[in-house]
N, C-alpha and C positions, 0 to 999 in steps of 0.2 A: 582651980581647972574644973569647969562645967563640962559637962557631957549633954549634946541634944542631937537629935535625930534629924536625919534629912527633911522628914515629915515636918520639923517644926522650923527648918532653916530655909526651906525651898519655897518659891510661890508655886512652882510647877514641878511635878515630877510625873513623868507620863512613859508610856511606849506605844509604838505603833509601827505598822506594816512599813517595811522599807522595799518592798518589791516581794516575789514569790519565795526567797531565798534567805531574807534577812529582815530582822527586827532591830529597831533602833530605838535607844533610850536616851531622853533628855531631863536634865535637872536646871533649872532656870532660877534665878535669884532676883529678887526686887532690890537688895541691899549689895551694894557692891563692897563694902566692908565686910558681912559676912560671906560674899563672894569667895574674896580673898583668903578669908580665914580656912574657909573649906578646901579652898583649893591649896593651901601651903599645909594643911592638915594631915596629908598622907591617910587619908580615909580611902580616898578613890584611888587604888592603883590596880593594873591589869591583874596580878598576883590576885588580890581581894575580891575583885569582881569574878575573876574564873572560878576561884572555889565557891562564892555564893552562887553562880549560875551552873555550876559543876560541868564547865567546858574547859577545853584546851586553849592558850593563848593562839593558837594559829585559828581560833574560829573568831578572834576578835578583829573586825574590819576596820573600825574606827574609835580611837579613844584619845580624846582631846578636851581640853578647856579651851573655851573661845571666850576670850577679854570683851570684844566690842558687844556681845548679846549676855553678858554677865552668867553664863551658860558650861554645865559640862554634856558631852554627847561621847555615849558608846553604841556602836553596831556591831551585832552580833551574826554570824551565819547561823540560819535556822537548824535544828537538828531534826525538822520534818519541812516538807514542802508547803507551803501556804495552799489550803484547799483540796489536802491529799486526805485520803481515808483515816480517819481517827482524828481529824482536825479539831483541836481543841480552842484555839483562838484566832480565827481566820484574820483578825484586824493587828492583831500582837497588842490590844488594848490593854490586855491584863496582865503583861508580863512585868511591870515595874514593881509590883508590890516589894519584892525583897530590898529594892533601894531605899524603901521608906523608911526602915527600921535600922539602916546604916547609922553606927554612932561617930559623931565627929566631938573631939576634943576642942573645945571653944576657951581659949585663954581670954579672958576679960569679956566676954560677949555678954 
């Protein structure tokens, strides 16, 4: 059994603004077999990602695997309004970094 990070396995890992009150995260794969292994691995769960982002489950708007695109998507309610005083990332484009180091056990990869 080997362990790899999403940084190594996915073609795209990104976050972006999803309106003034939400940020969305996409993990997109170009290899169907790797996508299926990640999906089956249990590495991406609501509980794990809530701990990673220090949010409660009721802050999760969308949490899904989308097979036609070989992708995973999660949308969170923002803890601050876009463009508010003290805004750290108005476009939400730098919030995906914690995803990069998520480890996935890859049996036979």
